C-alpha positions in Angstrom: 74.2 79.2 44.4 77.8 78.2 44.2 80.3 80.3 46.1 83.6 80.8 44.4 86.0 80.8 47.4 89.0 81.9 45.3 87.1 85.0 44.0 85.8 85.8 47.5 89.4 85.6 48.9 90.7 87.8 46.1 88.0 90.4 46.8 88.7 90.4 50.5 92.4 90.8 49.8 91.7 93.7 47.5 89.5 95.4 50.2 92.1 94.9 52.9 94.9 96.1 50.5 93.0 99.2 49.8 92.5 100.0 53.5 96.2 99.3 54.2 97.5 101.4 51.3 95.2 104.3 52.2 96.3 104.3 55.8 99.9 104.4 54.8 99.4 107.1 52.2 97.1 109.4 54.2 98.9 112.4 55.5 96.4 114.5 57.5 97.3 117.6 59.5 99.4 116.6 62.4 98.5 117.3 66.0 100.7 115.8 68.7 103.7 113.5 69.0 106.0 112.8 71.9 109.4 113.9 70.4 112.6 115.3 71.7 114.1 117.1 68.7 114.6 120.7 67.9 111.8 122.5 66.1 113.8 122.9 62.9 114.2 119.1 62.6 110.5 118.7 63.4 109.6 121.0 60.5 111.8 119.0 58.2 110.2 115.8 59.3 106.7 117.1 58.7 107.7 118.4 55.3 109.2 115.0 54.4 105.8 113.3 55.0 104.1 115.1 52.2 107.0 114.4 49.9 106.9 110.7 50.8 103.2 110.6 49.8 104.2 111.9 46.3 106.8 109.2 46.0 104.3 106.5 47.0 101.7 107.7 44.4 104.3 107.5 41.6 105.4 104.1 42.8 101.8 102.9 42.8 101.2 103.8 39.1 104.6 102.4 38.1 104.0 99.1 39.9 100.6 98.7 38.2 102.0 99.5 34.8 104.8 97.0 35.3 102.5 94.3 36.5 100.1 94.8 33.6 103.0 94.5 31.2 104.1 91.3 32.8 100.6 89.9 33.0 101.1 87.5 35.9 98.5 87.5 38.6 100.7 85.7 41.1 103.4 88.3 40.6 100.8 91.0 41.4 99.9 89.3 44.6 103.5 88.9 45.4 103.9 92.6 45.1 101.0 93.0 47.6 102.3 90.7 50.3 105.9 92.0 49.9 104.6 95.5 50.6 102.8 94.2 53.7 106.0 92.5 54.9 107.8 95.9 54.6 105.0 97.6 56.6 105.3 94.9 59.3 109.1 95.4 59.5 108.6 99.2 59.8 106.2 98.7 62.7 108.9 96.6 64.5 111.5 99.2 63.9 109.5 102.2 65.1 110.1 102.7 68.8 110.2 105.6 71.3 114.0 106.0 70.9 113.8 106.4 67.1 115.0 109.8 66.0 113.3 111.9 63.4 115.9 111.2 60.7 115.2 107.5 60.9 111.5 108.2 61.1 111.7 110.1 57.9 113.5 107.2 56.1 110.9 104.8 57.5 108.2 107.1 56.3 109.5 107.0 52.7 109.8 103.2 53.0 106.2 103.0 54.2 104.7 105.1 51.4 106.7 103.2 48.8 105.4 99.9 50.2 101.9 101.3 50.2 102.4 102.3 46.5 103.5 98.7 45.7 100.4 97.3 47.5 98.0 99.7 45.8 99.5 99.1 42.4 99.4 95.4 42.8 95.9 95.3 44.2 94.5 97.4 41.3 96.3 95.4 38.7 95.1 92.0 39.9 91.5 92.9 40.9 90.4 95.5 38.4 88.9 92.9 36.0 86.6 91.6 38.7 83.6 93.8 39.5 83.4 92.7 43.1 87.2 93.1 43.7 87.2 96.4 42.0 84.3 97.8 44.0 85.7 96.5 47.3 89.1 98.0 46.5 87.5 101.4 45.8 85.5 101.2 49.0 88.6 100.3 51.0 90.7 103.2 49.6 88.1 106.0 49.6 86.4 105.2 53.0 89.7 104.8 54.7 91.0 108.1 53.3 87.8 109.7 54.6 87.9 108.1 58.1 91.6 108.4 58.8 91.3 112.1 59.2 89.2 111.7 62.3 92.1 110.4 64.4 94.5 113.3 64.0 93.7 114.8 67.5 94.5 111.7 69.5 97.8 111.3 71.3 99.9 108.7 69.7 103.3 107.3 70.4 106.3 108.0 68.1 105.2 107.0 64.6 105.9 107.6 60.9 102.7 109.6 60.5 100.1 111.5 62.6 97.6 108.6 62.5 100.1 106.0 63.8 101.1 102.6 62.3 98.5 100.2 60.8 97.0 97.7 63.3 98.6 94.3 63.6 95.3 92.6 62.8 95.0 94.5 59.5 98.6 93.8 58.6 98.5 90.1 59.3 95.1 89.5 57.8 96.1 91.3 54.6 99.3 89.2 54.5 97.4 86.0 54.9 94.9 86.8 52.2 97.5 88.0 49.7 99.6 84.9 50.2 96.5 82.7 49.9 95.6 84.4 46.6 99.2 84.0 45.3 99.1 80.3 46.0 95.6 79.5 44.8 95.4 81.8 41.7 95.2 80.0 38.4 98.6 80.4 36.7 96.8 80.4 33.3 94.8 83.4 34.3 96.5 86.5 33.1 96.1 90.3 33.7 94.9 92.0 30.6 97.5 93.8 28.5 97.7 97.5 28.8 96.7 99.8 25.9 99.6 101.4 23.9 100.8 104.6 25.5 98.6 104.4 28.7 101.4 103.4 31.1 103.8 106.2 29.8 101.0 108.8 29.9 99.9 107.8 33.4 103.4 107.9 34.8 104.0 111.3 33.2 100.7 112.6 34.6 101.1 111.3 38.2 104.7 112.6 38.3 103.8 116.0 37.0 100.7 116.5 39.0 102.1 115.1 42.3 105.3 117.2 42.1 103.4 120.3 41.2 101.0 119.8 44.1 103.9 119.3 46.5 105.7 122.5 45.3 102.6 124.7 45.3 101.4 123.4 48.7 104.7 124.4 50.2 104.2 127.9 48.8 100.7 128.1 50.2 101.9 126.9 53.6 104.4 129.7 53.8 101.6 132.4 53.5 100.6 134.3 56.6 97.9 133.0 58.9 95.2 134.3 58.5 96.0 134.9 54.9 96.4 138.4 53.6 95.3 139.6 50.2 98.6 138.5 48.7 98.2 135.2 50.4 94.8 134.7 48.8 96.3 135.6 45.4 98.8 132.8 45.9 96.1 130.3 46.9 93.9 131.2 43.9 96.8 131.1 41.5 97.9 127.7 42.9 94.4 126.3 42.4 94.2 127.6 38.9 97.6 126.1 38.1 96.5 122.7 39.4 93.3 122.8 37.4 95.1 123.9 34.2 97.7 121.2 34.6 94.9 118.7 35.2 93.2 119.8 32.0 96.3 119.1 30.0 96.8 115.7 31.8 93.2 114.7 31.0 93.7 115.5 27.4 96.8 113.3 27.3 95.0 110.4 29.0 92.0 110.8 26.7 94.2 110.4 23.6 95.5 107.1 24.9 92.7 105.4 26.7 89.7 107.8 27.0 90.0 107.5 30.8 90.6 111.1 31.7 87.2 111.5 33.3 88.3 109.5 36.3 91.1 112.1 36.9 88.6 114.9 36.9 86.3 113.0 39.3 89.1 112.3 41.7 90.1 116.0 41.7 86.5 117.0 42.5 86.5 114.5 45.4 89.8 115.9 46.8 88.5 119.5 46.6 85.1 118.7 48.2 86.8 117.0 51.2 89.0 119.9 52.1 86.6 121.8 54.4 85.4 118.5 56.0 89.0 117.5 56.8 89.7 120.9 58.2 86.7 120.5 60.6 87.9 117.1 61.6 91.3 118.5 62.5 89.7 121.5 64.3 87.4 119.2 66.4 90.3 118.3 68.7 90.1 121.8 70.2 86.4 121.7 71.0 84.9 120.8 74.4 82.9 117.7 74.9 83.2 114.1 73.6 84.0 113.5 70.0 82.5 110.8 67.8 84.7 107.6 67.8 86.9 107.2 64.7 85.4 103.7 64.4 81.9 105.2 64.0 83.2 107.6 61.4 84.9 104.8 59.6 81.6 102.8 59.6 79.7 105.7 58.3 82.3 106.3 55.5 82.2 102.7 54.4 78.3 102.6 54.3 78.2 105.9 52.4 80.8 104.9 49.8 79.0 101.5 49.3 75.7 103.3 48.8 77.2 105.7 46.3 78.9 103.0 44.3 75.8 100.9 44.2 73.8 103.8 42.6 76.5 104.8 40.1 75.8 102.4 37.2 74.2 105.1 35.0 76.1 108.1 33.7 73.3 110.4 34.8 74.6 109.8 38.3 77.6 111.9 37.5 75.6 115.1 37.9 74.1 113.9 41.2 77.6 113.1 42.5 78.9 116.5 41.4 76.0 118.4 42.9 76.4 116.6 46.2 80.2 117.3 46.3 79.7 121.0 45.4 77.2 121.3 48.2 79.6 120.1 50.9 82.0 123.1 50.9 78.9 125.4 50.6 77.5 123.9 53.8 80.4 125.6 55.7 78.4 128.8 55.4 75.7 127.2 57.5 77.5 124.9 59.9 81.0 124.8 61.4 83.1 122.2 63.2 81.2 122.8 66.5 78.2 121.0 65.2 79.1 117.3 65.5 76.0 116.0 63.8 76.4 118.3 60.9 80.0 117.2 60.5 78.9 113.6 60.4 76.3 114.3 57.8 78.9 116.0 55.6 81.1 112.9 55.9 78.2 110.8 54.8 77.5 113.2 51.9 81.1 113.1 50.9 81.2 109.3 50.9 78.0 109.1 48.8 79.1 111.8 46.4 82.5 110.2 46.0 80.9 106.8 45.3 78.5 108.2 42.8 81.0 110.2 40.9 83.9 107.8 40.9 81.6 104.9 40.1 80.1 106.6 37.1 83.4 107.2 35.3 85.4 104.1 36.2 88.2 103.5 33.6 88.7 100.1 32.1 92.5 100.4 32.3 94.0 99.5 35.7 96.9 102.0 35.3 94.5 104.9 34.8 92.5 103.7 37.7 95.6 103.6 40.0 96.4 107.1 38.9 92.9 108.3 39.8 92.9 106.6 43.2 96.2 108.4 44.2 94.8 111.9 43.4 93.0 112.4 46.8 96.2 111.6 48.6 98.3 114.0 46.5 95.8 116.9 46.4 98.2 118.8 48.7 97.3 122.3 47.5 93.6 121.8 48.4 94.6 120.4 51.8 97.0 123.3 52.5 94.3 125.9 51.6 91.8 124.2 54.0 94.2 123.9 56.9 95.5 127.5 56.3 92.0 128.7 57.2 92.2 127.4 60.8 93.9 129.4 63.5 94.7 126.7 66.1 97.4 125.7 68.6 100.2 123.7 67.2 102.1 121.6 69.7 105.2 119.6 70.3 105.8 117.4 73.3 109.2 117.7 74.8 110.3 115.3 77.5 112.3 116.8 80.3 112.9 115.8 83.9 110.4 116.6 85.3 108.5 116.2 82.0 106.8 119.3 80.6 104.6 120.1 77.7 105.6 122.7 75.2 102.8 124.5 73.5 103.4 126.8 70.6 100.8 129.2 69.1 101.7 130.7 65.8 105.4 130.9 66.9 104.4 133.8 69.2 102.8 132.3 72.3 104.8 129.7 74.3 103.8 128.1 77.6 105.1 125.3 79.8 102.8 123.2 81.9 103.2 120.2 84.1 103.0 117.0 82.0 103.1 114.3 84.5 99.9 113.3 82.9 100.6 114.6 79.4 97.2 114.1 77.8 95.2 115.8 80.6 97.7 118.6 80.9 97.8 119.3 77.2 94.0 119.3 76.9 93.6 121.8 79.7 96.3 124.1 78.4 95.2 123.8 74.8 91.6 124.6 75.7 92.7 127.7 77.6 94.9 129.0 74.9 92.3 128.3 72.1 89.7 130.2 74.2 91.9 133.1 75.2 93.1 133.6 71.6 89.9 132.6 69.8 90.3 132.7 66.1 88.0 134.9 64.1 85.0 133.3 62.4 86.3 131.1 59.7 86.5 132.8 56.3 84.2 131.4 53.7 86.9 131.9 51.1 88.3 128.4 51.2 84.8 126.9 51.0 83.9 129.0 48.1 87.2 128.3 46.3 86.7 124.6 46.7 83.1 124.8 45.5 84.4 126.6 42.4 86.9 123.8 41.9 84.2 121.1 42.0 82.0 123.1 39.6 85.0 123.6 37.2 85.8 119.9 37.3 82.1 119.1 36.7 82.0 121.4 33.6 85.2 119.9 32.2 84.0 116.4 32.9 80.7 116.9 31.1 82.3 118.6 28.1 85.2 116.3 27.5 85.2 114.2 24.3 87.4 111.1 25.0 88.7 109.0 22.2 87.0 105.6 22.3 89.8 103.7 20.6 93.3 104.4 21.8 95.7 105.9 19.4 99.2 104.5 19.0 102.1 106.3 20.6 
C-alpha cells in the first residue's frame, strides 16, 4: 500500500492545529494566578477572557469563509502558520512583570490567532476524511481535557491553563509550513454555497454575543442561586435555545447544515456538570488524575465515537449518552474520581457519535459548529454557579503572603514562602469549615433538558437539500 506523505502531513497538521486552537480558545473557570493587581482589575481581566473567546470564534468563521472564497490551499496553510507565529510571539511577551492590561490585550491577540488557525485548518482539511476526522478529534478532545488543569498553580499567563507548550507550537508551525510548500498549487478549496458564509457569520456573531451577555447576567446572581436567580438561569437557557432554533432555520435554508449546530449545542450542555466537577476537584483531598491521562482518555473516547458515527442511527445513541451524563450527577459527585473519569469517557464517545453523524459538507458551517462548545458561556456559567468554592488571588508582598477570598466575605492571610503548600493547606481548611451544601440537582436537570430539547429539534428538522439563492 502506497503512503501519501503529503496527505499524512496535512492530516497531522490539521490535528495539531485543532489542538492548538482549542487550547487558545478554552476558557475554563480560573483558579489561581500570581498577580499583584487590585481586585477590580482582576475582575475586568477575567471578564475580558470570555469576551476574547467570542471574538476568536467570529474570526474563525470569517477566516474560513474568506479562504473558501479565495480557494487557495496554500493561502489557508499560510493562515495557519501565521496564527502559530503570533502565539509564539505572545509566549515570548508573557512574563512575570506583565500587567493585567497587557495580558488582556495579549489574550485578545491569542484568541484571534486561534480563530485564524481554526478557520484555516477547517478550510484546507474538510475535503479530506482523514484530515477532517483528526481535526475534530484534536478540537473536541483538547476542549474536554483542558478543563482538568484549572487547579494547578501556573505562572502569569493569558489564561487559566497557561500558554501552549513550545513543542506543540513548533511542531504545528513546521507541519503547516511543510504543507504550504508541498501542496499542489492546482488543488483548490471547493467554493462555498451561496449565502452560507453570510448566514454563518450572522449566526456566530448573534449566538456568541448573546451567550456572552446572558452569561454575565447569570454570573451576577447570588450564590447559591435564589428563586429569582433560577428564573434568570432558566430564562437565559430558553433564550439561547430559541435563538439557536432561529439560527438553525437560517442555516438550513442555505446549506442544510443546521444539524451540526444543534449537535454542538447538545455537547456543550452535556459537558457543563463534568467541567464543574473538574474545577471542584482541586479542593478535594488526595491525588488527582494527571491531565495527561485525562487527555489520553478524551482522545480515545472521541476517536471511538467518530469511528462508530457513520450511520444516522448513531444520532440517537449519541444524544442518549449525552443526556445521561448530567443525570449521573444525581448518583455521583466530584469526590468519585473513577466516576468522573467515566463521565469524561462517556462525554467523548457521545460527542464523537453525535457530531460525526451530522457532519456538514460545508467548511464554514463546520467551523461555526466547532466554535459552539467554546462560546457556550451560559451553560458554563450555570454549571459553575452551582459550586460554592474558595476563589483566590495571589498577592506578592515582602514577606510574601497568600490572599484567600471566600464569597467576598471571608478573608485570611497565611505565610506563602512556599505558596503552593500554604494555599493548599489554607484552602482545604476553609473549604471544610465552610462546607457547601450538597450540590443542587437543578443545573444537572436543566442541562439534561437542553440535551433532550436539542435532540428533539435535531430529529424533527427538515433541511433543504439544495441551497437556495440569497
